[in-house]
C-alpha positions in Angstrom: -35.9 67.6 77.4 -38.7 69.6 76.0 -38.4 72.8 74.0 -37.1 75.8 76.0 -39.8 78.3 76.8 -39.8 81.8 75.4 -41.4 84.2 77.9 -41.9 88.0 77.5 -42.6 90.5 80.1 -44.2 93.7 78.6 -44.2 96.8 80.8 -46.0 100.0 79.6 -43.6 102.9 80.3 -44.7 105.6 82.7 -48.2 104.4 81.9 -50.6 106.9 83.4 -48.3 109.8 82.4 -47.9 108.4 78.9 -51.7 108.2 78.3 -52.1 111.8 79.6 -49.4 112.9 77.2 -51.0 111.0 74.3 -54.2 113.0 74.9 -52.3 116.3 75.6 -49.1 116.2 73.5 -47.8 119.5 75.0 -47.2 117.5 78.3 -44.4 115.6 76.6 -42.3 118.8 76.6 -42.5 119.6 80.3 -41.9 117.7 83.6 -45.3 116.3 84.5 -46.9 113.9 86.9 -50.3 112.3 87.4 -51.3 113.0 91.0 -53.8 113.8 93.7 -55.4 117.1 94.6 -53.2 120.1 94.6 -55.2 121.5 97.5 -54.3 118.5 99.7 -50.7 118.1 100.9 -51.3 114.3 101.2 -52.1 113.9 97.4 -49.5 111.6 96.0 -47.7 111.1 92.7 -49.2 108.2 90.8 -46.9 108.4 87.7 -44.4 110.8 86.2 -42.7 111.2 82.8 -39.0 111.0 82.1 -38.4 114.7 82.5 -39.9 114.7 86.0 -37.9 111.6 86.8 -34.7 113.5 86.0 -35.6 115.9 88.8 -35.8 113.0 91.2 -39.6 112.9 91.4 -40.7 109.5 92.6 -44.0 107.5 92.4 -45.9 107.5 95.7 -44.3 110.6 97.2 -46.5 113.5 98.0 -47.2 116.1 95.3 -46.0 118.7 97.7 -42.6 116.9 98.1 -42.4 116.5 94.3 -42.8 120.3 93.8 -39.9 121.0 96.2 -37.7 119.0 93.8 -39.3 120.4 90.6 -41.1 123.7 91.0 -42.1 123.7 87.3 -43.9 120.3 87.7 -47.2 120.1 85.9 -49.6 117.9 87.8 -52.7 116.5 86.1 -55.5 114.5 87.7 -55.9 110.8 86.9 -58.4 109.5 84.3 -58.7 105.8 85.1 -61.2 105.1 82.3 -58.7 106.1 79.7 -56.0 103.9 81.3 -58.2 100.9 81.2 -59.2 101.5 77.6 -55.6 101.7 76.5 -54.6 98.7 78.6 -57.3 96.6 77.0 -56.2 97.8 73.5 -52.6 96.9 74.2 -53.6 93.4 75.4 -55.5 92.9 72.2 -52.2 93.5 70.4 -50.5 90.9 72.5 -53.3 88.5 71.7 -52.3 88.5 68.0 -49.2 86.6 69.1 -50.4 84.3 71.9 -53.4 83.4 74.1 -51.1 82.9 77.1 -51.3 86.4 78.5 -51.1 86.9 82.3 -51.7 90.5 83.5 -49.6 91.8 86.4 -51.5 95.0 87.2 -52.9 97.3 84.6 -49.6 98.1 82.9 -47.7 94.8 82.9 -48.2 91.4 81.3 -46.3 88.1 80.9 -46.6 86.4 77.5 -45.7 82.8 76.7 -44.7 82.9 73.0 -43.0 79.6 72.8 -45.5 78.2 70.3 -45.5 81.4 68.3 -41.8 81.6 67.3 -42.3 79.4 64.2 -44.8 82.0 62.9 -43.4 85.3 64.1 -39.7 84.7 64.7 -37.5 84.6 67.9 -38.5 86.1 71.2 -36.5 89.2 70.5 -38.1 89.6 67.1 -41.6 89.2 68.6 -40.7 91.8 71.2 -39.6 94.2 68.5 -42.9 93.7 66.6 -44.9 94.3 69.8 -43.0 97.5 70.6 -43.6 98.9 67.2 -47.3 98.0 67.1 -48.0 99.4 70.5 -46.2 102.6 69.7 -47.8 103.1 66.3 -51.3 102.0 67.2 -51.7 103.3 70.8 -49.2 106.1 71.0 -47.5 104.7 74.2 -44.4 102.6 74.6 -43.4 99.3 76.2 -40.2 97.9 77.5 -39.9 94.1 77.0 -37.9 91.5 78.8 -37.3 88.2 76.9 -36.2 85.1 78.8 -36.8 81.5 79.5 -38.9 82.1 82.7 -41.2 84.7 84.1 -38.9 86.0 86.8 -36.0 86.8 84.5 -38.3 88.2 81.8 -39.6 90.7 84.4 -36.0 91.6 85.4 -35.2 92.0 81.7 -38.0 94.5 81.1 -36.4 96.8 83.8 -32.9 96.7 82.2 -33.6 99.3 79.6 -36.3 101.9 79.6 -38.2 103.4 78.0 -39.1 101.6 74.7 -36.5 98.9 74.6 -36.0 95.1 74.4 -33.6 93.2 76.7 -32.8 89.5 76.5 -31.7 87.3 79.4 -30.8 83.9 78.2 -29.9 80.7 80.0 -26.4 81.1 78.8 -25.7 84.6 80.2 -28.2 85.1 83.0 -25.5 84.8 85.7 -23.5 87.7 84.2 -26.6 89.9 83.8 -28.7 89.0 86.9 -26.4 87.9 89.7 -24.9 91.4 90.2 -28.3 92.9 90.7 -29.6 93.9 94.2 -31.6 91.1 95.8 -34.6 93.5 96.1 -34.9 93.5 92.3 -36.1 89.9 92.4 -39.8 89.2 92.3 -41.0 88.3 95.8 -38.4 90.3 97.7 -40.2 93.1 99.5 -38.8 95.5 102.1 -39.3 93.1 105.0 -37.6 90.2 103.1 -34.8 92.5 101.9 -34.0 93.3 105.5 -34.0 89.7 106.6 -31.7 88.7 103.6 -29.4 91.6 104.5 -29.2 90.3 108.1 -27.9 87.0 106.6 -25.3 88.9 104.5 -27.3 88.6 101.2 -27.3 91.8 99.2 -27.3 90.6 95.5 -29.1 88.0 93.5 -25.9 86.1 93.1 -25.3 85.9 96.8 -28.9 84.6 97.2 -28.3 82.0 94.5 -25.1 80.7 96.1 -26.5 80.7 99.7 -27.3 77.4 101.4 -30.8 76.4 100.3 -31.6 74.5 103.5 -30.7 77.6 105.6 -33.0 79.8 103.5 -35.8 77.2 104.0 -35.3 77.2 107.7 -35.1 81.0 108.1 -37.7 82.1 105.5 -39.8 79.0 105.0 -40.9 78.0 101.6 -40.6 81.6 100.4 -36.9 81.4 101.0 -36.6 78.2 99.0 -38.6 79.8 96.2 -36.4 82.8 96.1 -33.3 80.5 95.9 -35.0 78.8 92.9 -35.7 82.2 91.3 -32.1 83.3 91.7 -30.8 80.2 90.1 -33.0 80.4 87.0 -35.2 77.5 88.1 -38.6 79.3 88.0 -41.0 77.0 86.1 -44.3 78.8 86.8 -46.6 78.8 83.8 -48.1 81.9 82.1 -51.8 81.7 82.6 -54.2 81.5 79.6 -55.9 84.8 79.0 -59.3 84.8 80.7 -58.7 81.2 81.7 -59.4 80.0 85.2 -56.6 78.0 86.8 -57.7 75.2 89.0 -57.7 76.3 92.7 -55.5 73.9 94.6 -55.7 75.6 98.0 -57.4 78.4 99.9 -55.4 79.9 102.8 -55.0 82.8 105.1 -52.3 83.9 107.5 -51.7 86.5 110.2 -48.9 88.3 111.9 -50.0 88.9 115.5 -49.6 92.3 117.1 -48.2 90.6 120.2 -46.5 87.2 120.3 -48.9 84.4 121.3 -48.1 82.8 124.7 -50.6 79.8 125.0 -53.0 77.4 123.4 -56.0 79.6 124.1 -54.5 82.5 122.3 -53.6 80.3 119.3 -57.1 78.9 119.2 -58.6 82.4 118.9 -56.3 83.2 116.0 -57.1 79.8 114.3 -60.8 80.4 114.5 -60.3 83.9 113.0 -58.3 82.3 110.1 -60.7 79.4 109.7 -63.7 81.7 109.4 -62.1 83.5 106.5 -61.0 80.3 104.7 -64.4 78.7 105.3 -66.2 81.7 103.7 -64.0 81.6 100.6 -64.5 77.9 100.3 -68.3 78.4 100.3 -68.0 81.1 97.7 -66.1 78.7 95.4 -68.4 75.7 96.1 -65.5 73.7 97.5 -64.8 71.4 100.4 -61.4 70.6 102.0 -59.9 67.2 102.6 -57.0 68.4 104.8 -55.6 71.5 106.4 -52.1 72.8 106.5 -50.9 74.6 109.6 -47.9 77.0 109.4 -46.3 78.6 112.4 -43.5 81.1 112.9 -42.1 81.6 116.3 -40.6 84.7 117.9 -37.2 84.0 116.3 -38.8 83.5 112.8 -38.2 79.7 112.8 -40.8 78.2 110.6 -42.7 74.8 110.6 -45.5 73.4 108.6 -47.7 70.3 109.2 -50.7 68.8 107.5 -53.7 67.3 109.2 -56.2 65.2 107.2 -59.9 65.8 107.9 -62.2 63.0 108.9 -64.5 63.9 106.0 -64.5 66.6 103.3 -65.9 69.8 104.8 -65.5 73.6 105.1 -67.0 74.6 108.4 -65.1 77.1 110.5 -64.9 74.9 113.6 -64.0 71.7 111.6 -61.0 73.5 110.0 -59.9 75.3 113.2 -60.1 72.1 115.3 -58.0 70.1 112.9 -55.4 72.9 112.8 -55.4 73.1 116.6 -55.0 69.3 116.9 -51.9 69.4 114.8 -50.6 72.4 116.7 -50.9 70.7 120.1 -49.2 67.6 118.7 -46.3 69.3 117.0 -45.5 72.6 118.9 -43.6 72.4 122.1 -43.9 76.0 123.2 -40.1 76.4 123.2 -40.7 80.0 122.1 -43.8 82.3 121.7 -45.6 82.3 118.4 -45.3 85.3 116.1 -47.4 84.2 113.1 -49.9 81.6 112.2 -51.3 80.4 108.8 -54.1 78.0 107.9 -54.6 76.6 104.4 -57.3 74.2 103.1 -56.0 71.6 100.6 -57.3 68.4 99.0 -60.2 70.5 97.5 -63.2 68.9 96.0 -66.5 70.1 94.5 -69.2 70.3 97.2 -71.4 67.9 95.2 -68.6 65.3 95.1 -68.0 65.8 98.8 -71.6 65.2 99.6 -71.6 61.9 97.6 -68.5 60.5 99.2 -69.1 61.5 102.8 -70.2 58.6 105.1 -69.7 60.5 108.4 -72.6 60.2 110.7 -72.6 63.9 111.8 -72.5 65.2 108.3 -76.1 66.5 108.4 -75.4 68.5 111.6 -72.3 70.0 109.9 -74.4 71.1 106.9 -76.9 72.8 109.3 -74.0 74.7 110.9 -72.8 75.6 107.5 -76.2 77.1 106.6 -75.9 79.3 109.7 -72.4 80.5 108.6 -73.8 81.2 105.1 -76.5 83.4 106.7 -73.8 85.2 108.7 -71.9 85.8 105.5 -75.0 87.4 104.0 -75.6 89.7 107.0 -72.0 90.8 107.0 -72.1 91.5 103.4 -75.2 93.7 103.9 -74.4 95.4 107.1 -70.6 95.2 107.5 -68.1 92.7 108.9 -68.6 93.9 112.5 -72.3 93.2 112.6 -71.7 89.6 114.0 -68.5 88.5 115.7 -67.6 85.4 117.5 -67.2 86.0 121.3 -63.6 84.8 121.0 -62.8 87.5 118.6 -64.1 90.5 120.4 -60.7 91.5 121.7 -58.8 90.8 118.5 -57.4 93.8 116.6 -54.3 94.9 114.8 -53.8 91.8 112.8 -52.2 92.1 109.3 -53.8 89.4 107.1 -52.7 87.9 103.8 -54.8 85.4 102.0 -55.0 83.8 98.6 -56.1 80.9 96.5 -53.6 78.4 95.5 -50.9 80.0 97.6 -47.6 78.2 97.7 -47.4 79.2 101.3 -48.9 81.9 103.6 -47.1 85.2 103.5 -46.3 86.5 107.0 -46.3 90.2 107.3 -43.7 91.6 109.8 -44.6 95.3 109.8 
């Protein structure tokens, strides 16, 4: 067995508010928030300091609502250029200890310091050094979680705030983590929280002890991933700072505003998804060797199947036809379809695909691709609605999720 990893999660405390207080020290003595226009009741609280938090002021609530809780609240406008400057300076401090720095928004980062412990001490000692350096050099504070994986390191950074270090080790993670609410776990949003609660799962421990196969059946690969997280089996790496990870897949998924009832409706959605995937493959100079189709029915049962392509390609119709073929072969229409995902895998550089392709219609496919590229240009210049496929003229209300190297499509249920 290899050496156990040492992962830190560093979270800048009340970041926007802290930067504003750094520039205006008098704000540290009063309840304050960074928020939208005072003249508009829909202006929202972007950040608040600890004094405002004690009054119950919450991020994302309206400034008007926050003032009802705290009439003395001082609201200042955001200064994003300052926040980015401080964020970059703090990451430069992190870079003294490791090059494996993975940002998670402007105010959070994961650090893999496994290879740095011989030089700088244990994970806890490195965390303490980072906290001191950030506080003294930038005038803001961080809370740091130290653990053996990314998920628990992030949980650790939330245990004590502000300006604190918390350690979650392999030895004691069950005692520290399993009593936490399930929604604290990375990847559990409001929709997933409700579905877990429907299964009687309210804590991380209950999730860890739940039947893995049932979670897979009910929530798809996301359910299995959450089970791994809860049991301390997250092995995701921390990305190299400024490094580009190899793209292994390009996908998109959609939750339909109404359940789909027949092949024709599924085809329209698949061409919509394939068009998005095709465009992103062209942007990256990649071709696909296979497509993965994912389907959720009206009772949230999930299935996934892969269809190899006859040749490496990225055309909208090539991808959509392959996905439709596997749908017709595998789906029996026992229930209507709620959500559909399409993911391109087996990716290869377009030059390599050209060299290896012996398919007779390849030249025709390339001509169609040039047309799609021209459509991309027109949409970029004049807007997405300037050209639409006839099959898509009636489509509206879809909630998309797409990403590169997705473990699985994410199905929105709102």
